[in-house]
ZAVOSE-819404 format. One line per field, with one value per residue: x, y, z of N, C-alpha, C in turn; residue number from 1; chain. Coordinates in Angstrom, 2 decimals. Each point is the difference from the previous one (the first is absolute). Example, Ala and Ser with C-alpha at 12.3 -4.5 7.8 and 13.67 -1.06 7.14 Angstrom:
n_c1 = [13.19,-0.35]
n_c2 = [-5.69,1.05]
n_c3 = [7.80,-0.72]
ca_c1 = [-0.89,0.82]
ca_c2 = [1.19,1.19]
ca_c3 = [0.00,0.06]
c_c1 = [0.90,-0.77]
c_c2 = [1.20,1.09]
c_c3 = [0.00,0.73]
n = [1,2]
chain = [A,A]
REM end
This chain:
n_c1 = [30.33,1.03,0.68,0.24,-0.07,-0.94,1.09,-0.05,0.55,0.82,0.14,0.47,-0.84,0.61,-0.06,-1.24,-0.18,0.75,-0.68,-1.22,0.61,0.55,-1.29,-0.01,0.48,0.64,0.38,0.33,-0.06,1.05,0.66,0.78,0.73,-1.32,-0.10,-0.09,-1.26,-0.50,-0.19,-1.14,-1.02,-0.10,-0.96,0.36,-0.54,0.02,-1.20,0.22,0.67,0.96,-0.05,1.09,0.55,0.72,1.22,0.32,-0.93,1.03,0.03,-1.22,0.03,-0.58,0.58,-0.02,1.10,0.57,0.29,-0.32,0.15,-1.03,0.61,0.00,-0.66,0.91,-1.12,0.18,-0.91,0.04,-0.84,0.37,0.20,0.44,0.51,-0.50,0.84,-0.64,0.97,-0.47,0.92,1.31,0.34,-0.48,0.77,-1.18,-0.09,-0.84,-1.02,-0.34,-1.26,0.06,-1.19,0.12,-0.64,0.74,0.15,1.21,0.64,1.18,0.16,0.92,0.24,0.99,-0.23,-1.07,-0.26,-1.17,-1.05,-0.69,-1.22,-1.21,-0.12,1.15,0.74,0.77,0.83,0.51,0.86,0.26,0.53,-1.07,0.77,-0.65,-0.85,-0.73,-0.53,-0.77,-0.24,-1.10,-1.16,-0.39,-0.58,1.05,-1.00,0.64,-0.03,0.67,0.42,0.59,0.78,0.31,1.24,-0.06,-0.76,-0.48]
n_c2 = [-1.00,-0.80,0.85,-0.48,1.33,-0.25,0.21,-1.06,0.37,-0.86,1.34,-0.21,0.45,-0.92,-0.85,0.40,-0.13,-1.07,-0.49,0.39,0.29,-1.16,-0.27,0.99,-0.45,0.76,-0.87,0.82,-0.48,-0.64,0.99,-0.85,0.09,-0.05,1.25,-0.67,-0.27,1.18,-0.83,-0.30,0.47,-1.28,-0.76,-1.20,-0.55,-0.91,-0.24,1.31,-0.44,0.41,-1.25,-0.05,-0.91,-0.41,0.13,-0.32,0.95,0.32,1.16,0.25,1.13,0.96,0.82,0.74,0.54,1.02,0.79,1.28,0.02,0.66,-0.78,-0.59,-0.95,-0.78,-0.47,-1.30,-0.67,-1.24,-0.83,-1.00,-1.03,-0.69,-0.80,-1.14,0.21,1.06,0.77,1.24,-0.03,-0.16,-0.22,1.23,1.03,0.52,0.88,-0.69,0.57,-1.12,-0.08,-1.19,-0.14,-1.04,-0.33,-0.84,-1.12,-0.52,1.03,-0.48,0.90,0.57,0.48,0.52,-1.10,0.60,-1.30,0.20,-0.65,0.50,0.23,-0.39,1.20,-0.63,0.92,0.24,0.64,0.51,0.49,1.19,-0.76,-0.41,-1.01,-0.33,-0.98,-0.72,-1.10,-0.53,-0.20,0.48,-0.64,1.26,0.63,0.79,0.70,1.04,1.12,0.68,0.83,0.67,0.57,0.91,0.48,1.20,0.27,0.93]
n_c3 = [9.69,0.12,-0.74,-1.23,-0.16,0.90,0.74,0.77,1.13,0.56,-0.05,1.20,0.92,0.72,-1.03,-0.23,1.32,-0.25,-1.04,0.36,1.14,-0.33,-0.17,0.86,-1.13,-0.88,-0.93,-0.98,-1.22,0.46,-0.55,-0.68,1.10,0.01,0.42,1.16,-0.30,0.35,1.02,-0.56,0.68,0.26,-0.47,0.40,-1.06,0.95,-0.48,0.11,1.05,-0.83,-0.43,0.78,-0.80,1.05,-0.47,1.24,0.07,0.81,-0.68,0.47,-0.72,0.73,-0.87,1.10,0.51,-0.67,1.02,0.10,1.33,0.47,0.90,-1.21,0.66,-0.54,-0.53,0.25,-0.66,0.50,-0.61,0.79,-0.80,1.04,-0.93,0.50,1.01,-0.45,-0.50,0.20,0.97,-0.14,1.27,0.10,-0.27,0.25,-0.98,0.76,0.65,0.63,-0.34,0.59,-0.57,0.82,-1.10,-0.73,0.68,-0.17,0.55,-0.41,0.96,-0.78,1.22,-0.72,-0.71,0.53,0.20,-0.60,0.48,-1.01,0.50,-0.44,-0.54,-0.18,0.61,-1.05,0.81,-1.13,0.91,-0.48,-0.95,0.69,0.38,-1.12,0.28,-0.83,0.56,-0.94,1.31,-0.55,0.01,0.22,-0.99,0.19,0.55,-0.57,0.72,-0.93,0.93,-0.98,0.93,-0.92,-0.01,0.50,-1.04,0.83]
ca_c1 = [0.60,1.31,0.23,1.20,1.20,0.27,0.70,0.18,1.13,-0.31,0.68,-0.80,0.02,1.32,0.91,-0.26,0.42,1.45,0.39,-0.61,0.79,1.08,-0.56,-0.63,0.94,-0.09,1.15,-0.16,1.06,1.30,0.91,1.33,0.84,-0.80,-0.19,-1.30,-1.04,-0.60,-1.20,-1.25,-0.98,-0.58,-0.19,0.51,-0.72,0.95,-0.19,0.49,1.46,0.69,0.73,1.33,0.56,1.46,0.53,-0.08,-1.36,-0.13,-0.68,-1.01,-0.23,-0.89,0.42,-1.12,0.45,1.40,-0.01,0.53,-1.03,-0.03,1.11,1.26,0.61,-0.41,-0.72,-0.51,-0.79,-0.40,-0.42,0.80,-0.29,1.27,-0.20,0.65,1.43,0.68,0.33,0.01,1.39,0.80,0.09,0.68,-0.18,-0.67,0.12,-1.32,-0.70,-1.07,-1.02,-0.55,-1.16,-0.29,-1.43,-0.15,1.22,1.03,1.28,1.18,0.52,1.34,0.23,1.35,0.53,-0.88,-1.11,-1.27,-1.07,-1.22,-1.19,-1.00,-0.25,1.26,0.56,1.46,0.54,1.43,0.59,0.98,1.32,0.07,0.02,-1.32,-0.45,-1.01,-0.23,-1.25,0.28,-1.27,-0.35,-0.89,0.50,-0.02,-0.48,0.39,-0.06,1.25,0.08,1.39,0.08,1.37,0.28,-0.61,0.59,0.15]
ca_c2 = [-1.10,0.36,-0.24,-0.79,0.82,0.21,-1.12,0.13,-0.74,-0.59,0.72,0.28,1.41,0.25,0.16,1.28,1.08,0.14,0.30,1.17,1.23,-0.05,-0.04,1.28,0.79,-0.28,0.31,-0.40,-0.88,0.65,-0.21,-0.31,1.14,1.19,0.28,-0.50,1.00,0.19,-0.81,0.69,-0.90,-0.93,-1.37,-1.01,-1.26,-1.12,-0.73,0.77,0.13,-0.93,-1.09,-0.28,-1.25,-0.02,-0.89,-1.38,-0.31,-0.09,1.19,0.68,1.28,1.01,1.35,0.89,1.31,0.38,1.44,0.87,0.60,1.46,0.49,-0.26,-1.32,-1.02,-1.09,-1.02,-1.03,-1.14,-1.27,-1.11,-1.38,-0.72,-1.45,-0.69,-0.29,1.01,1.32,0.95,0.40,-0.34,1.14,1.14,1.31,0.85,1.43,0.53,-0.74,-0.87,-0.55,-1.20,-0.47,-1.36,-0.31,-1.45,-0.79,0.07,0.46,0.06,1.33,0.31,1.42,0.16,-1.30,-0.66,-0.66,-0.20,-0.46,0.77,-0.54,0.96,1.18,0.57,1.14,0.06,1.31,-0.06,1.32,0.27,-0.60,-1.23,-1.26,-0.62,-0.94,-0.93,-1.22,-0.67,-1.28,-0.70,-0.96,0.69,1.28,1.11,1.24,1.13,1.34,0.70,1.45,0.47,1.44,0.48,1.37,1.07,0.15,1.43]
ca_c3 = [-0.72,-0.52,-1.42,-0.26,0.17,1.42,0.61,1.44,0.55,1.29,1.07,1.18,0.39,0.57,-1.14,-0.63,0.90,-0.13,-1.37,-0.61,0.04,-0.97,-1.35,-0.32,-0.79,-1.43,-0.84,-1.39,-0.49,0.07,-1.11,0.50,0.36,0.27,1.42,0.44,0.13,1.31,0.12,0.32,0.61,-0.97,0.46,-0.93,0.05,-0.04,-1.26,-1.14,0.07,-0.89,0.67,-0.54,0.50,-0.08,-1.03,0.46,0.41,1.45,0.54,-0.81,0.66,-0.59,0.41,0.29,-0.44,0.11,-0.21,1.04,0.84,-0.08,0.83,-0.69,0.21,-0.97,0.64,-0.91,0.67,-0.83,0.60,-0.53,0.36,-0.02,0.02,1.12,-0.14,-0.81,0.54,-1.11,-0.21,1.19,0.92,-0.60,0.65,-0.98,0.24,0.35,1.04,-0.52,0.88,-0.63,0.76,-0.44,0.02,0.11,-0.12,1.04,-0.52,0.85,-0.26,0.47,0.25,0.55,0.39,0.96,-0.66,0.70,-0.87,0.20,-0.64,-0.49,0.82,0.49,-0.70,0.09,-0.35,-0.30,-0.17,-1.05,0.14,0.80,-0.74,0.10,-1.01,0.51,-0.77,0.33,0.64,0.11,-1.05,-0.94,-0.49,0.96,-0.60,0.82,-0.57,0.29,-0.21,0.11,0.11,-0.16,0.43,-0.78,-1.33,-0.27]
c_c1 = [1.32,0.11,1.27,1.27,0.31,0.65,0.13,1.23,-0.39,0.76,-0.97,0.02,1.36,1.04,-0.17,0.43,1.50,0.37,-0.53,0.81,1.12,-0.52,-0.63,0.98,-0.11,1.32,-0.31,1.13,1.32,0.81,1.36,0.80,-0.78,-0.11,-1.38,-0.99,-0.49,-1.32,-1.19,-0.95,-0.67,-0.25,0.48,-0.79,1.00,-0.08,0.52,1.52,0.65,0.81,1.32,0.52,1.51,0.45,-0.11,-1.38,-0.24,-0.81,-0.98,-0.29,-0.94,0.47,-1.24,0.36,1.48,0.04,0.61,-1.17,0.03,1.08,1.36,0.65,-0.50,-0.65,-0.50,-0.79,-0.32,-0.48,0.90,-0.55,1.28,-0.26,0.71,1.47,0.80,0.27,0.00,1.40,0.80,0.02,0.89,-0.21,-0.58,0.06,-1.37,-0.53,-1.05,-0.93,-0.61,-1.13,-0.42,-1.49,-0.23,1.36,0.93,1.32,1.07,0.71,1.40,0.12,1.33,0.56,-0.84,-1.20,-1.22,-1.02,-1.27,-1.14,-0.96,-0.26,1.25,0.46,1.50,0.41,1.49,0.52,0.99,1.32,0.10,-0.01,-1.35,-0.26,-1.07,-0.20,-1.32,0.34,-1.28,-0.22,-0.95,0.66,-0.10,-0.44,0.36,-0.02,1.24,-0.16,1.47,0.00,1.47,0.15,-0.76,0.72,0.26,1.29]
c_c2 = [0.45,-0.33,-0.82,0.81,0.28,-1.25,0.25,-0.78,-0.50,0.66,0.24,1.50,0.36,0.19,1.38,1.17,0.23,0.51,1.33,1.29,0.04,0.06,1.32,0.90,-0.40,0.33,-0.46,-0.93,0.77,-0.35,-0.37,1.29,1.29,0.19,-0.53,1.16,0.11,-0.75,0.86,-1.03,-0.85,-1.33,-0.95,-1.27,-1.14,-0.74,0.71,0.18,-1.06,-1.01,-0.23,-1.27,0.06,-1.03,-1.47,-0.43,-0.04,1.15,0.54,1.30,0.89,1.35,0.85,1.42,0.16,1.49,0.73,0.57,1.52,0.63,-0.40,-1.34,-0.97,-1.14,-0.95,-1.01,-1.11,-1.16,-1.07,-1.33,-0.78,-1.49,-0.63,-0.30,1.06,1.28,0.98,0.47,-0.46,1.20,1.10,1.25,0.93,1.46,0.65,-0.77,-0.85,-0.40,-1.17,-0.50,-1.36,-0.29,-1.49,-0.67,0.18,0.39,-0.14,1.29,0.13,1.51,0.14,-1.30,-0.77,-0.58,-0.04,-0.46,0.75,-0.63,1.09,1.13,0.67,1.15,0.01,1.41,-0.14,1.42,0.04,-0.70,-1.25,-1.23,-0.69,-0.95,-0.88,-1.13,-0.59,-1.38,-0.80,-0.97,0.60,1.31,1.03,1.25,1.15,1.29,0.74,1.49,0.39,1.52,0.41,1.42,1.00,0.15,1.46,0.53]
c_c3 = [-0.63,-1.48,-0.15,0.23,1.47,0.58,1.48,0.41,1.38,1.13,1.16,0.29,0.60,-1.10,-0.61,0.87,-0.09,-1.39,-0.54,0.13,-1.04,-1.44,-0.43,-0.74,-1.47,-0.68,-1.41,-0.39,0.00,-1.25,0.58,0.21,0.24,1.51,0.41,0.17,1.43,0.02,0.40,0.61,-1.08,0.69,-1.09,0.19,-0.18,-1.34,-1.23,0.00,-0.88,0.80,-0.72,0.65,-0.13,-1.02,0.39,0.46,1.49,0.59,-1.03,0.72,-0.79,0.54,0.21,-0.43,0.23,-0.28,1.17,0.78,-0.16,0.86,-0.55,0.22,-1.07,0.76,-1.09,0.81,-0.99,0.86,-0.59,0.51,-0.21,0.17,1.20,-0.31,-0.72,0.79,-1.18,-0.37,1.21,0.95,-0.59,0.85,-1.05,0.42,0.20,1.20,-0.67,1.14,-0.76,0.90,-0.57,0.16,0.24,-0.11,1.19,-0.64,1.07,-0.40,0.58,0.13,0.72,0.57,1.00,-0.75,0.91,-1.01,0.35,-0.79,-0.40,0.99,0.52,-0.88,0.25,-0.39,-0.19,-0.20,-1.17,0.33,0.83,-0.92,0.17,-1.15,0.61,-0.98,0.45,0.55,0.21,-1.15,-1.04,-0.44,1.12,-0.76,0.92,-0.81,0.44,-0.31,0.22,0.01,-0.07,0.53,-0.85,-1.33,-0.33,0.57]
n = [1,2,3,4,5,6,7,8,9,10,11,12,13,14,15,16,17,18,19,20,21,22,23,24,25,26,27,28,29,30,31,32,33,34,35,36,37,38,39,40,41,42,43,44,45,46,47,48,49,50,51,52,53,54,55,56,57,58,59,60,61,62,63,64,65,66,67,68,69,70,71,72,73,74,75,76,77,78,79,80,81,82,83,84,85,86,87,88,89,90,91,92,93,94,95,96,97,98,99,100,101,102,103,104,105,106,107,108,109,110,111,112,113,114,115,116,117,118,119,120,121,122,123,124,125,126,127,128,129,130,131,132,133,134,135,136,137,138,139,140,141,142,143,144,145,146,147,148,149,150,151,152,153,154]
chain = [A,A,A,A,A,A,A,A,A,A,A,A,A,A,A,A,A,A,A,A,A,A,A,A,A,A,A,A,A,A,A,A,A,A,A,A,A,A,A,A,A,A,A,A,A,A,A,A,A,A,A,A,A,A,A,A,A,A,A,A,A,A,A,A,A,A,A,A,A,A,A,A,A,A,A,A,A,A,A,A,A,A,A,A,A,A,A,A,A,A,A,A,A,A,A,A,A,A,A,A,A,A,A,A,A,A,A,A,A,A,A,A,A,A,A,A,A,A,A,A,A,A,A,A,A,A,A,A,A,A,A,A,A,A,A,A,A,A,A,A,A,A,A,A,A,A,A,A,A,A,A,A,A,A]
REM end
């Protein structure tokens, strides 16, 4: 029997197979301007992740971790929910690689000026410096997971 403190999510085994490798890490709270900590093995309960709402309310996110791998690369991960018709940011060139895994909804993705539409289960890879952006073109909230990987910090 589950207690009140136990929470479950509606992730399928396929969702977990994609997400679990990225969740096997740990980072403590980061101080402003502090060097990111080396991540250690850890599990993260979705229900325990702090929820952050964007100023306009279009994006709700849950940061999972922000740190450095044992090989010196900075890595961050977060879950996001994007309201219909909204974009988290205009197309931009970022100084890291990104992997975006769409769980639910429909996104119109811009990669170097080329538009495509993706649905649930799709994965988007954005290399360092490529022009990228996305917008929820569906009628429901788009749910996706983002992993960002930067150059070695050492």
